[in-house]
N, CA, C and O of each residue as an XYZ file, in Angstrom:
352
protein
N       7.612    -51.103   -169.208
C       6.907    -52.344   -169.402
C       6.388    -52.382   -170.829
O       5.884    -51.385   -171.346
N       6.512    -53.516   -171.445
C       6.001    -53.686   -172.801
C       4.475    -53.599   -172.794
O       3.817    -53.970   -171.822
N       3.941    -53.107   -173.889
C       2.492    -52.997   -174.000
C       1.875    -54.396   -174.075
O       2.390    -55.276   -174.763
N       0.782    -54.583   -173.368
C       0.099    -55.870   -173.347
C      -0.955    -55.875   -174.443
O      -1.783    -54.967   -174.526
N      -0.918    -56.897   -175.279
C      -1.852    -56.976   -176.405
C      -3.287    -57.135   -175.904
O      -3.519    -57.580   -174.780
N      -4.229    -56.771   -176.742
C      -5.652    -56.894   -176.397
C      -6.017    -58.341   -176.081
O      -6.775    -58.603   -175.147
N      -5.483    -59.271   -176.852
C      -5.760    -60.693   -176.639
C      -5.252    -61.123   -175.256
O      -5.947    -61.836   -174.532
N      -4.049    -60.691   -174.898
C      -3.472    -61.044   -173.597
C      -4.256    -60.364   -172.468
O      -4.440    -60.962   -171.407
N      -4.714    -59.141   -172.674
C      -5.502    -58.428   -171.665
C      -6.767    -59.205   -171.314
O      -7.158    -59.276   -170.149
N      -7.403    -59.787   -172.327
C      -8.625    -60.572   -172.095
C      -8.319    -61.758   -171.193
O      -9.081    -62.056   -170.273
N      -7.216    -62.431   -171.454
C      -6.811    -63.583   -170.636
C      -6.467    -63.143   -169.216
O      -6.854    -63.799   -168.248
N      -5.747    -62.041   -169.094
C      -5.318    -61.573   -167.775
C      -6.490    -61.109   -166.911
O      -6.417    -61.189   -165.685
N      -7.547    -60.637   -167.518
C      -8.724    -60.202   -166.752
C      -9.308    -61.338   -165.912
O      -9.977    -61.094   -164.908
N      -9.053    -62.576   -166.324
C      -9.539    -63.734   -165.568
C      -8.862    -63.863   -164.204
O      -9.344    -64.602   -163.346
N      -7.758    -63.158   -163.993
C      -7.020    -63.227   -162.733
C      -7.486    -62.196   -161.702
O      -6.849    -62.031   -160.662
N      -8.570    -61.515   -161.976
C      -9.048    -60.486   -161.052
C      -9.255    -61.045   -159.647
O      -8.818    -60.423   -158.679
N      -9.901    -62.192   -159.507
C     -10.156    -62.770   -158.196
C      -8.845    -63.040   -157.454
O      -8.728    -62.728   -156.269
N      -7.861    -63.617   -158.145
C      -6.598    -63.939   -157.508
C      -5.865    -62.683   -157.035
O      -5.284    -62.670   -155.950
N      -5.895    -61.639   -157.846
C      -5.212    -60.396   -157.475
C      -5.941    -59.728   -156.313
O      -5.296    -59.186   -155.415
N      -7.264    -59.757   -156.315
C      -8.015    -59.205   -155.181
C      -7.714    -59.983   -153.898
O      -7.619    -59.395   -152.821
N      -7.565    -61.297   -154.016
C      -7.208    -62.129   -152.874
C      -5.816    -61.763   -152.360
O      -5.623    -61.618   -151.153
N      -4.857    -61.614   -153.253
C      -3.511    -61.206   -152.859
C      -3.543    -59.840   -152.172
O      -2.878    -59.633   -151.157
N      -4.319    -58.914   -152.730
C      -4.405    -57.567   -152.159
C      -4.966    -57.611   -150.734
O      -4.430    -56.971   -149.830
N      -6.036    -58.362   -150.546
C      -6.657    -58.449   -149.219
C      -5.678    -59.015   -148.196
O      -5.571    -58.502   -147.083
N      -4.968    -60.068   -148.574
C      -4.013    -60.674   -147.643
C      -2.777    -59.800   -147.441
O      -2.213    -59.771   -146.348
N      -2.354    -59.091   -148.483
C      -1.217    -58.179   -148.344
C      -1.564    -57.051   -147.367
O      -0.719    -56.622   -146.582
N      -2.807    -56.576   -147.422
C      -3.234    -55.506   -146.504
C      -3.345    -56.007   -145.066
O      -3.298    -55.209   -144.130
N      -3.491    -57.308   -144.881
C      -3.464    -57.862   -143.532
C      -2.028    -57.969   -143.020
O      -1.770    -57.821   -141.826
N      -1.111    -58.224   -143.929
C       0.293    -58.416   -143.548
C       1.025    -57.087   -143.389
O       1.825    -56.930   -142.466
N       0.762    -56.134   -144.274
C       1.394    -54.818   -144.245
C       0.292    -53.759   -144.172
O      -0.850    -54.036   -144.539
N       0.616    -52.557   -143.705
C      -0.403    -51.493   -143.686
C      -0.949    -51.223   -145.098
O      -0.210    -51.265   -146.081
N      -2.248    -50.949   -145.175
C      -2.913    -50.735   -146.465
C      -2.252    -49.612   -147.261
O      -2.090    -49.733   -148.476
N      -1.873    -48.532   -146.601
C      -1.256    -47.418   -147.327
C       0.089    -47.816   -147.931
O       0.465    -47.309   -148.987
N       0.811    -48.715   -147.274
C       2.075    -49.210   -147.808
C       1.817    -50.051   -149.060
O       2.529    -49.927   -150.056
N       0.809    -50.893   -149.003
C       0.459    -51.738   -150.158
C      -0.014    -50.865   -151.312
O       0.362    -51.106   -152.459
N      -0.834    -49.852   -151.028
C      -1.330    -48.966   -152.084
C      -0.201    -48.193   -152.764
O      -0.252    -47.946   -153.969
N       0.811    -47.815   -151.994
C       1.939    -47.069   -152.564
C       2.892    -47.968   -153.339
O       3.581    -47.511   -154.251
N       2.931    -49.255   -152.973
C       3.854    -50.183   -153.614
C       3.148    -51.507   -153.868
O       3.187    -52.417   -153.040
N       2.506    -51.602   -155.018
C       1.737    -52.800   -155.348
C       2.619    -54.027   -155.564
O       2.100    -55.135   -155.700
N       3.935    -53.854   -155.597
C       4.809    -55.020   -155.710
C       4.724    -55.882   -154.459
O       5.202    -57.017   -154.465
N       4.130    -55.375   -153.391
C       3.893    -56.186   -152.194
C       3.016    -57.391   -152.515
O       3.135    -58.435   -151.874
N       2.140    -57.250   -153.503
C       1.312    -58.387   -153.916
C       2.195    -59.507   -154.449
O       1.975    -60.681   -154.152
N       3.194    -59.133   -155.239
C       4.121    -60.121   -155.784
C       4.965    -60.715   -154.654
O       5.233    -61.917   -154.636
N       5.382    -59.862   -153.710
C       6.135    -60.354   -152.549
C       5.346    -61.432   -151.823
O       5.889    -62.482   -151.478
N       4.074    -61.173   -151.592
C       3.231    -62.133   -150.890
C       3.072    -63.413   -151.703
O       3.111    -64.512   -151.149
N       2.896    -63.275   -152.998
C       2.791    -64.455   -153.864
C       4.058    -65.297   -153.753
O       3.983    -66.524   -153.693
N       5.209    -64.653   -153.726
C       6.480    -65.372   -153.605
C       6.612    -66.030   -152.230
O       7.076    -67.166   -152.124
N       6.207    -65.320   -151.185
C       6.245    -65.887   -149.831
C       5.376    -67.130   -149.776
O       5.794    -68.164   -149.256
N       4.165    -67.031   -150.313
C       3.266    -68.186   -150.312
C       3.850    -69.333   -151.126
O       3.697    -70.498   -150.760
N       4.515    -69.008   -152.223
C       5.118    -70.048   -153.049
C       6.199    -70.807   -152.301
O       6.270    -72.034   -152.384
N       7.044    -70.084   -151.567
C       8.097    -70.720   -150.777
C       7.489    -71.586   -149.683
O       8.003    -72.660   -149.369
N       6.390    -71.111   -149.106
C       5.723    -71.853   -148.037
C       4.794    -72.942   -148.587
O       4.168    -73.682   -147.829
N       4.720    -73.024   -149.913
C       3.839    -73.977   -150.598
C       2.378    -73.767   -150.230
O       1.608    -74.712   -150.063
N       2.028    -72.491   -150.110
C       0.657    -72.105   -149.810
C       0.205    -71.188   -150.941
O       0.379    -69.972   -150.869
N      -0.367    -71.768   -151.971
C      -0.908    -70.970   -153.065
C      -2.399    -71.260   -153.130
O      -2.830    -72.154   -153.858
N      -3.192    -70.503   -152.367
C      -4.618    -70.802   -152.229
C      -5.437    -70.594   -153.489
O      -6.606    -70.979   -153.533
N      -4.848    -69.992   -154.515
C      -5.626    -69.658   -155.684
C      -5.285    -70.508   -156.894
O      -5.845    -70.290   -157.968
N      -4.394    -71.460   -156.758
C      -4.047    -72.312   -157.887
C      -3.232    -71.587   -158.938
O      -2.378    -70.764   -158.607
N      -3.484    -71.883   -160.181
C      -2.732    -71.288   -161.282
C      -3.234    -69.894   -161.606
O      -4.396    -69.558   -161.375
N      -2.330    -69.092   -162.147
C      -2.697    -67.762   -162.606
C      -2.293    -67.611   -164.064
O      -1.404    -68.312   -164.548
N      -2.939    -66.709   -164.748
C      -2.580    -66.411   -166.129
C      -1.400    -65.462   -166.200
O      -0.630    -65.506   -167.159
N      -1.244    -64.592   -165.186
C      -0.096    -63.694   -165.223
C       1.167    -64.497   -164.944
O       1.189    -65.389   -164.096
N       2.212    -64.154   -165.680
C       3.452    -64.916   -165.575
C       4.615    -64.090   -165.051
O       5.704    -64.615   -164.820
N       4.380    -62.794   -164.864
C       5.456    -61.943   -164.355
C       4.863    -60.762   -163.583
O       3.653    -60.539   -163.575
N       5.736    -60.034   -162.954
C       5.324    -58.897   -162.130
C       4.554    -57.855   -162.939
O       3.545    -57.332   -162.467
N       5.014    -57.552   -164.134
C       4.354    -56.537   -164.952
C       2.910    -56.881   -165.267
O       2.034    -56.018   -165.203
N       2.658    -58.133   -165.605
C       1.288    -58.548   -165.907
C       0.420    -58.509   -164.659
O      -0.738    -58.097   -164.724
N       0.969    -58.934   -163.518
C       0.191    -58.888   -162.280
C      -0.137    -57.437   -161.901
O      -1.248    -57.139   -161.462
N       0.844    -56.541   -162.077
C       0.596    -55.128   -161.775
C      -0.438    -54.539   -162.724
O      -1.230    -53.686   -162.321
N      -0.442    -54.977   -163.972
C      -1.448    -54.498   -164.924
C      -2.847    -54.883   -164.439
O      -3.764    -54.062   -164.466
N      -3.010    -56.127   -163.997
C      -4.310    -56.574   -163.481
C      -4.690    -55.753   -162.252
O      -5.830    -55.304   -162.132
N      -3.744    -55.558   -161.343
C      -4.018    -54.816   -160.112
C      -4.451    -53.385   -160.414
O      -5.395    -52.875   -159.811
N      -3.762    -52.749   -161.339
C      -4.050    -51.340   -161.623
C      -5.233    -51.156   -162.574
O      -6.138    -50.370   -162.295
N      -5.228    -51.866   -163.673
C      -6.230    -51.639   -164.715
C      -7.556    -52.354   -164.466
O      -8.617    -51.801   -164.755
N      -7.510    -53.560   -163.939
C      -8.727    -54.337   -163.736
C      -9.303    -54.084   -162.348
O     -10.491    -53.799   -162.200
N      -8.447    -54.191   -161.331
C      -8.914    -54.040   -159.948
C      -8.884    -52.586   -159.468
O      -9.493    -52.256   -158.451
N      -8.181    -51.722   -160.195
C      -8.058    -50.300   -159.859
C      -7.465    -50.084   -158.470
O      -7.948    -49.245   -157.710
N      -6.410    -50.848   -158.137
C      -5.710    -50.697   -156.873
C      -4.554    -49.725   -157.027
O      -4.005    -49.538   -158.112
N      -4.205    -49.114   -155.904
C      -2.994    -48.306   -155.854
C      -3.114    -46.972   -156.549
O      -4.038    -46.707   -157.319
N      -2.153    -46.163   -156.245
C      -2.133    -44.829   -156.828
C      -0.778    -44.575   -157.482
O      -0.350    -43.430   -157.634
N      -0.115    -45.658   -157.865
C       1.218    -45.519   -158.433
C       1.190    -45.835   -159.915
O       0.333    -46.571   -160.404
N       2.144    -45.261   -160.607
C       2.286    -45.530   -162.025
C       3.163    -46.755   -162.180
O       4.172    -46.890   -161.488
N       2.787    -47.648   -163.080
C       3.567    -48.862   -163.300
C       4.786    -48.505   -164.143
O       4.664    -48.023   -165.269
N       5.967    -48.753   -163.572
C       7.222    -48.465   -164.262
C       8.146    -49.659   -164.113
O       8.078    -50.409   -163.139
N       8.996    -49.813   -165.090
C      10.039    -50.816   -164.973
C      11.371    -50.093   -165.162
O      11.452    -49.111   -165.900
N      12.405    -50.578   -164.497
C      13.702    -49.898   -164.623
C      14.265    -50.021   -166.037
O      14.048    -51.021   -166.720
N      14.977    -49.008   -166.456
C      15.635    -49.040   -167.756
C      16.929    -49.826   -167.623
O      17.688    -49.621   -166.676
N      17.186    -50.727   -168.572
C      18.418    -51.527   -168.483
C      19.669    -50.718   -168.742
O      20.774    -51.258   -168.701
């Protein structure tokens, strides 16, 4: 994952509430230990809600999975996994 600039980090911190909301609902849908091991479940839930046209939190500043995972790990301190992206 590309390094997130300090300026972008400040903007992304505003999404803490939305990510905490996704985490809480993801833990209701899947076992908490599964969500903690794979924080991409938050993105899965966001996509499910998008298809169902149920986005209870409105707009977000994060625009991709990497930014959402950064908020989840660095701001909300969720999960015990290292954020990695596949090498092309």
